[in-house]
C-alpha positions in Angstrom: -21.2 -31.3 3.5 -19.6 -29.6 -0.2 -21.3 -26.7 0.6 -19.9 -26.2 4.2 -16.4 -27.1 3.1 -16.9 -24.2 -0.2 -18.1 -21.5 2.4 -15.3 -22.1 4.8 -13.1 -21.7 1.8 -14.6 -18.5 0.7 -14.3 -17.3 4.5 -10.7 -18.1 4.4 -9.8 -16.5 1.2 -11.9 -13.5 1.9 -10.2 -13.0 5.7 -7.0 -13.3 3.8 -7.9 -10.1 1.7 -9.1 -8.4 4.4 -5.6 -9.0 6.5 -3.4 -7.6 3.7 -2.6 -4.5 5.9 -4.5 -5.3 9.2 -3.5 -2.6 10.9 -3.5 -0.2 8.4 -6.1 2.6 7.7 -6.3 4.3 4.4 -7.6 7.4 5.7 -4.8 8.4 8.0 -2.4 7.0 5.2 -3.7 9.4 2.8 -3.3 12.2 5.3 0.4 11.3 5.9 1.5 10.9 2.5 -0.2 14.6 1.9 1.1 16.1 4.7 4.9 14.6 3.8 4.5 15.7 0.2 5.0 12.2 -1.0 3.5 13.3 -4.2 5.9 16.4 -5.1 8.8 13.5 -5.2 6.8 11.5 -7.4 5.5 14.5 -9.7 9.4 15.3 -10.2 10.1 11.8 -11.1 7.1 11.0 -13.3 5.3 14.0 -14.0 1.6 14.6 -13.7 0.1 13.8 -10.5 2.9 11.4 -9.7 0.8 8.5 -9.9 2.4 6.9 -12.9 5.1 5.7 -10.2 2.6 3.1 -9.0 1.5 1.7 -12.4 4.6 1.9 -14.9 5.6 -1.0 -16.4 8.9 -1.4 -14.5 7.5 -0.5 -11.0 9.3 -2.1 -8.4 6.5 -3.2 -6.3 4.7 -6.4 -6.8 3.2 -7.3 -3.6 2.2 -6.3 -0.2 5.7 -7.0 1.6 7.4 -5.1 -1.2 5.2 -2.0 -0.8 5.8 -2.0 3.2 9.7 -2.3 2.4 9.5 0.6 -0.3 7.5 2.9 1.8 10.5 2.5 4.4 13.0 3.5 1.5 10.9 6.4 0.4 10.8 7.4 3.9 14.5 7.4 4.1 14.7 9.6 1.2 12.9 12.3 3.2 14.6 11.8 6.5 11.6 10.2 7.6 11.4 7.0 9.8 8.1 5.4 9.5 6.6 3.4 12.5 5.0 -0.1 11.3 1.7 1.8 11.7 2.5 4.7 9.6 3.6 1.9 7.0 0.5 0.1 7.1 -1.7 3.0 6.9 0.1 4.5 3.8 0.1 1.1 2.2 -3.5 0.7 3.0 -4.0 4.1 1.2 -1.6 3.4 -1.6 -3.0 -0.1 -2.5 -5.9 1.6 -4.4 -3.1 1.9 -6.8 -1.8 -1.5 -6.7 -5.0 -3.3 -5.7 -3.1 -6.2 -4.1 -5.4 -9.1 -3.1 
């Protein structure tokens, strides 16, 4: 009985991780990120390849909902209104930096 309970708990926790960006496709998000040249703004702000914007000590984003919200803010900075699907795709791609669980 303990084994079954432990197995069910494991399945629930793994399912929660899988549903972080349930509609997101990281490959599609990467293409959109490149198409809109998001990295050019990040490079101007933080130098290098712009990746430091995601890993800096004082970053603004600390969880999945904040990431989705920040993607919307960044879209506004370039006059781009993202659909929910586009936000999910970009978030799935950017989670390679954040590693939210």
